N, C-alpha and C positions, 0 to 999 in steps of 0.2 A: 462215549469218552474212550480215547485212545490211549493205549499204553506202549511203551518201546522195551526192546530187549538189549541186550548186551552187544559186545564186540569181539573178534577174534583178530589174532596176527599171524601172519605165514611168510616165511623166509625172511625172517627178523625185522619185517615192516607192518605196523599196525594197519589194518584195514578194517573201518568200523561198519557194520551191518546193521542199520535199523531197521527193526520190525515192528508192525504195527498190528494191534487187534482192537476189536470193536466190541463192547458190550450189547449195543442195540440189536446187531446181526450175528446170530449164532453162526452163520456159514463163515465168518471172519474170526471165530474163536478158537484158539488152537491151545493144546496141552503145552506146559512147560518143556517136556522133553522133545517135542517136535520144532519148538523154536530152538533150543540148544542143538538140535540135529542141523538146523538151518545155518547155523554159524560156522560148521565145520568146512573142511576144504572144498566140499561138494558144491557149495554155494558161493564159494568165494572166488572173485573174478579176476585176483591180483595177478595171477599166473596166465588166466586164459584170456585176458585182455592183449596179450602179445600175439600179433598176428602168427609168429611160428611156433605158438602151442599146438600140439598134435590133434588131430581129431580123427574119432574112430568112425567110417562111414560102414552102416550096417548093409548088408548085401542082400537082405530080404526085402520081399515085395512091399512092406510098409514104408512109407515114405516120410515117417517121423520116429524119432525116440520116445517110446512110451514113458521110460524111466526118467527123462528130461521133463516131458509133459507133467508127469505126477509131482515132481519137485516143484516145478513152475505153478501149479495150481495148488499146492499147500503151502508154499511160504515164498517161492522165487518172485511171485509177482509184486510183493509187498518191500522187495530189497531196494535199498537206495545206495548207489556206488558212485563212483567218481563219472563225471559227465565228460562226454566228448563233443558238445556242442560247439561247432566252429563258428567264425564270424559269418562265414558264407550262409550257414544253417541259420543262425541268429537273423540276419537280413531277409531271410525267407520267411520267417515266423513272423516278423515285422511287419512285412507287405501284406500278411493276410490280416488286414484289418477287419474284415467282414466276418472271419471265423474265431479271431482273437486266438489262432494257435491251437484250436481245438482239435481233440484225436478221434477219428472214427475209423471203425474197421468194418468192411463189407464182405460176407461170406456168401457165395453163390455156387451152387451145385443143382444140376437137372433135378436131381430128387428133392432137394430141399427149397430151392427158390434163393430168394436173397435174404440174407439174415444181417441186419447192422447192430452194431454195438458200439461203445465208447473205450472197451477193452477187450483184450483178446479173450481172457477167460470168461467175458459176459456173453460170447456167442452160445454158449451151453444153454439148453433150456430143459424144462420137465421131459419132455419127449425124447431128447437125444443130448449125450454128454458130449463134451468136447472131443474126446478119444473117438466118439463115434463118427463125428462129423469129419474129423480127419482120416477115417478109416474107408471112407468112401471112394468109389473107383476113381472120379474126377471132380476136382473142386478149385475153384478161384478164391483167393483171399488178397483184399485191396486194403493197404494199410496208409491212412492220411495223418502225416505228422506222427509216427511213432516215436516212443520215448527211447532213450538208451537201454533202459531195463528192458523193454519189450525186444528191441533188438538184440540184445546179448541172448535172451531166451529164447527167441525164434530161431537164432543162429544155432542153437544147441537141439531143439525140438526138430528142426528140419535137417540137421546135421550139414549147415551152409558153413563154407571156408571162412576163416576170419578176417581174411582180405576182402571177401565181398561184403561182410558186415561193415568192415572200416570205411570202405567206399560209399557205403549207404549213410552210416553215421556222418561221415564229414561231407556230406552233400557234393560228392565228387561230380565236376560238371563234365568231365571228358567223355564222350560218347565211345563205347566200345561194346564188344562181344568177347566174353571169355569164356572158355571151356572148363568144366571140373568132371570128376568123375560120376557124380549123382546129379547133374545139373548143368544147365549155361546160363551165364550172366549178361543180361542186355540193358546197357544203359544210353537212354536217348533224351533229346531234350524236346520240349514243346514251349508253348508259350499262351498267356491268356487272350482266348478269342472273343471275349465279350465286345471287342471293339477291333474287328478284323483289319480295317484300314487305318488303324493307329500303328505305325512303324515303330514306335518305342516300346511297343509289347516285346518285340523280337530282342530289344536289348536287354530285357530281363528274363531270360529263359527259365522254364520249371524243368527240372531232372525228373526223370521218370525210371525206375530200376525195376527190372522184371527177371526173377528168379523162375526158369522154367525147368521143372522137374518131370519126372516120368508120369505122375498121376495128378499134379498139381502145380499151379503157377501162383506165385506172390509178387505183387507187386506195390511199390513203394513210393511215395511222393510227399513232400513238405507243403505243400498248396494244392487248394481244391482244383480240380480239373474235372472236365465232364466227358473225358475219353471213356471211362468205365462204363457210365450209363449209355453212352453211345453204343459201345461193343455189346452190352446186354440188350438192348434194343435190337440190335442187328443179329443176334443170335435168335431172340423170339420170332423175329420174321422168318428165319432159316432153320428152325429148330426140328421141323419136319423132314428137312432134306439133309442135315449134317449132324456128325456125332461131336459133342464138344471134348475138345482136347486142349491140353496147356499150349501145344504149339499153334492151334488156331487162335487162340486167345492173344498170344504173343503176335501172331501176324496182324491180328484185326485192330490191337492197339497201335502198331506201328503204322498201319495203313490210315488209321484215322489221325494220327499225329501228322502224317506227311499230307494228308488232304487238307488241314488247316492251311498250309501254306500256300496253297493254290489262290485263294482271294488275295492274299497278299501279294503273291506274285503279280497277279492280274493288275492290281492297283498300282504297283510300280512300274508296270508295263506301260500302263495310260500316263502316267505322271512322267516317264523318261520320254515318251513320244511328246506330249504336250511341251515340255521343255526345250526338245530338239526342234519343233515348230516354232515356239514362240521367241527363241533366243535372237533371231534376225529381224522381228517384226514388232518387238515392243516398243512403245512411246518411251521417250526419256523418262517422264514422270513414272511408268511403270517397271523400269528396270532396276529400281532400287532394292526390290524384295527377290530379284531373281537369283543372285548369289547365295542368299540363305536358303531360298528354293532347292537348288541344284545341292548343296550342303545336306539338306535334310535327305533328300532322295538318296545321294550317295551314302550317307551314313545309314539308312535302312537296308540298302542293298548290301552293304558290308555284313550289318547283322544278319541277314538273310543267308548270305554265302556262309558265315561263320557257323550257323546252325545248322544248315542244310548240308553242306558238303561232307561232314562225317559220316551222315547215316547212310550214304552209299557204301562205305566200308562196312559199316555196322551189318547192314543187310546181307552183304556179301558174305560176311562171316557167318551169320545165321545160316545162310543157304549151304555153306560148305559143311557146317555143323550137322545138318539134316541129311544132306547127301551123304556123309560119312556113314550114317547109321544103316544106310541101305534097306530102310523099311519101306515097302511099296505104298502103304498107308499114307506117308508122310513125303512121299515125292511129289503130291499135288500141292502141298504148303510151299516147296520149293518153287514150283511154277508161279503162284500168287506172290511170293516175296519178290521174285525176278519181275514182275510187273510194278511192284512198289518200286523196285530199283530204276526200272525205266523212267517212272515218274519223277523220282529225285533227280537222276542225270538230265532228264529234259529242264528241270527248273533249274537247274544249276548252269547249264549252258544258256538258258534264256536270260538268267539274271549275270552272266557273265557279260553277255552281248549289251544287256541295259547298261552294265557298268560301262562298258567302253562308249555307248552312245553319248552317256552323261558326261564322260572325260572328253568326249569330243565336244560337246555342247558347252562344258566347262571352257575349255581353251577357246573356242569360238567366242563365247561371252567376254572372256578376258582380252581377246584380241580386239573385239568390237569396241570394248572400253577403250583400250590402248589408241585405236585409231581415233576414235572420237577426242580424246585427250590430246592427240597429235594434232588434229585439227584445229581445236580450240587455240592449242600452243601457236601454230601458224599464223591463226587469225590476229591472234594478240601481237605477234611479232610484226604482221603487215601494218598493223594499226599504230604501233610504236615507231616503224619505220617512217610511215606516213606523218606522224607528228614530227619526228626528228628533221624531215625534209622541208615540212612548213616552217619549223623553227629556223632552219638554215637561210631560208629564202626571207624570212621576216626579220631576222636578226640585223643585217647590214641596213635594212630600212629604219629600224628602231635606232641604230646608231646616229644615221644620217638626221633622223628628225630630232632625235636628243641634241645633236651638236648646234643644230639652228634654233633650237629652244632654250640655249643657254643665255643669260644676261651678259653678254658681250658682244663686241662688235663683230658683225659679220659680213660677206661679201654682199653689196647691193642694199645695204640697210638705207643708204643716203638716196637711193634711187626710188622714185616714186612710181615706176612702172612696175608690172607683175612680171617681167622678163626672168627675173631672178626665180620667182615662186615657181611658174610653169616650167623652167629648166630644171629646178631640183626634182620636183614631181615627175617629169618627164623622165630624169635619170632613174629615178626609183622605179619607174614602171618597166623601164628598159631593162634593169636589172632583174626585176621579177620575171619578164618574160625570157630572159637569155637563162635564167636559173631553172626555169620550167622546162624549156626546151632541152637544156642538158641533161636533166634528171628522166626527162622522157626518153632521151636517146640512151640513156644508161639503163634503162628499164627499172628505175627504181621506183616509178609512179605510173 
C-alpha cells in the first residue's frame, strides 16, 4: 500500500512534491518529520531547474556531494516534479520497442566488477553502500534511459552544471565537447549496428553523453547500445597492461563508436563503385531502379557525413583538454585520440569522394536518359516526316482517282480503247517518280 505526503510553495508559485511510502518494505518507510523535511526548499527544484542557478563545486578529492546523496537516498528518489521530456526524447523512447523504455544502470569498477540495477539507489548491496561505491578510486556508471528525477539528483550529487543536465534531459543532438571546472562533457552520436549495411540506421542516430571527471565517468543514453559492453570486454583483455581511468573509458567509447562507421563506409564505397560502373551499361529494362538506387546511396552518404563530420571537432577538443592538463600519464590518451581523429578524417574524405562519384554518376545517368529521349524524339520526327512525304505524294493521285471515279462525264468515256486509262495511270506514275526524285534531292527521305 502506498501513501502520499503534502506539497509546498516557493517564490509565490505552488510546486507539488509527491512522496510515496510502502508498508510492505520497511526500507521505504519514513517518519513524518522526514517527509516534512523533504518538502522544504532543499528538495524543491523550482529554482534549481533554472540553468543560471549557481552550484557550489567542492574542491575536495571526493567526486560527489555526500549531503546530496543522503537526501536522495532518504526521500529525493521518490520525488515527482515537472517533466522535461522533449519530443525528440519521446521519439527515442518510442523507438525502443524491445526494452519498452526500461531503465538500467551499470556500475563498474576494477574492485567490484559490474553491478546492474534498475535504479540508482539499488546499486547498493549488503557488502557496500552507495556512498562506498562512489568513494572508490575509479569507477564508471552507465545510465540507460534515466528519468528526469534521477538526472536532477545525479547533477546535485556529482556537482554537474545545470547546462549539462539540460542537454542530457532534452536529448541534445549536437555533438560537442565542453569543459567545466571539475569535468568535461562530451556528446557524440552513434547508430544501431544490428544491421550495419542498413543505411537507414544512420538517419536515426543515438546520442551518447559522457561526463568525464577526475575519478569517475558517467555515460547517458536513451536507447540500448552495445558500446559499454564492448569497452568492458576490451578492458578485460587489457586489464593486466593498463590502469582503468575515466579518460581511457571516454577514449574507448569514442573509438568504439567510430569503428562502427567503417563497415557502413565500406558498404557505401562498394555501392558507389557499382553505380558508377553500371550507369552506362545497364539495359533499358534495368534502368528503372537506377535513379532510386542513386538517391538512396546519396541519402545514406549525407547521413554518414552529417553524423561523422562533427566527431573530428569533438575529438580535437578532447585532445586540447587533455593536453592543457599537462599530465604525463594522460599524454598517451592524446596520441590514441589523435589516431581516432585520423580515422574520422579519412572516412570523411572517402565519403566526400563517394558523394562526388555518385553526383557524377547521377549527372551521367540523367544525361544518358536525356540522350535516349532525344533519340526517341528524333526517330519519331523522322517517322512523321516520312509519313508526311508519303501523304504529299499520294494526295494528288487520290484526287485524280477521285475525279475519274465521279458519276459525271469524263474525257475518253465514249472511247472503247484503253488509251485514256493508261495515260492517266502513266501520269500518276510519273508524278510519283517526280515527287520521289524531288524529295530525294531535298534529302527529306
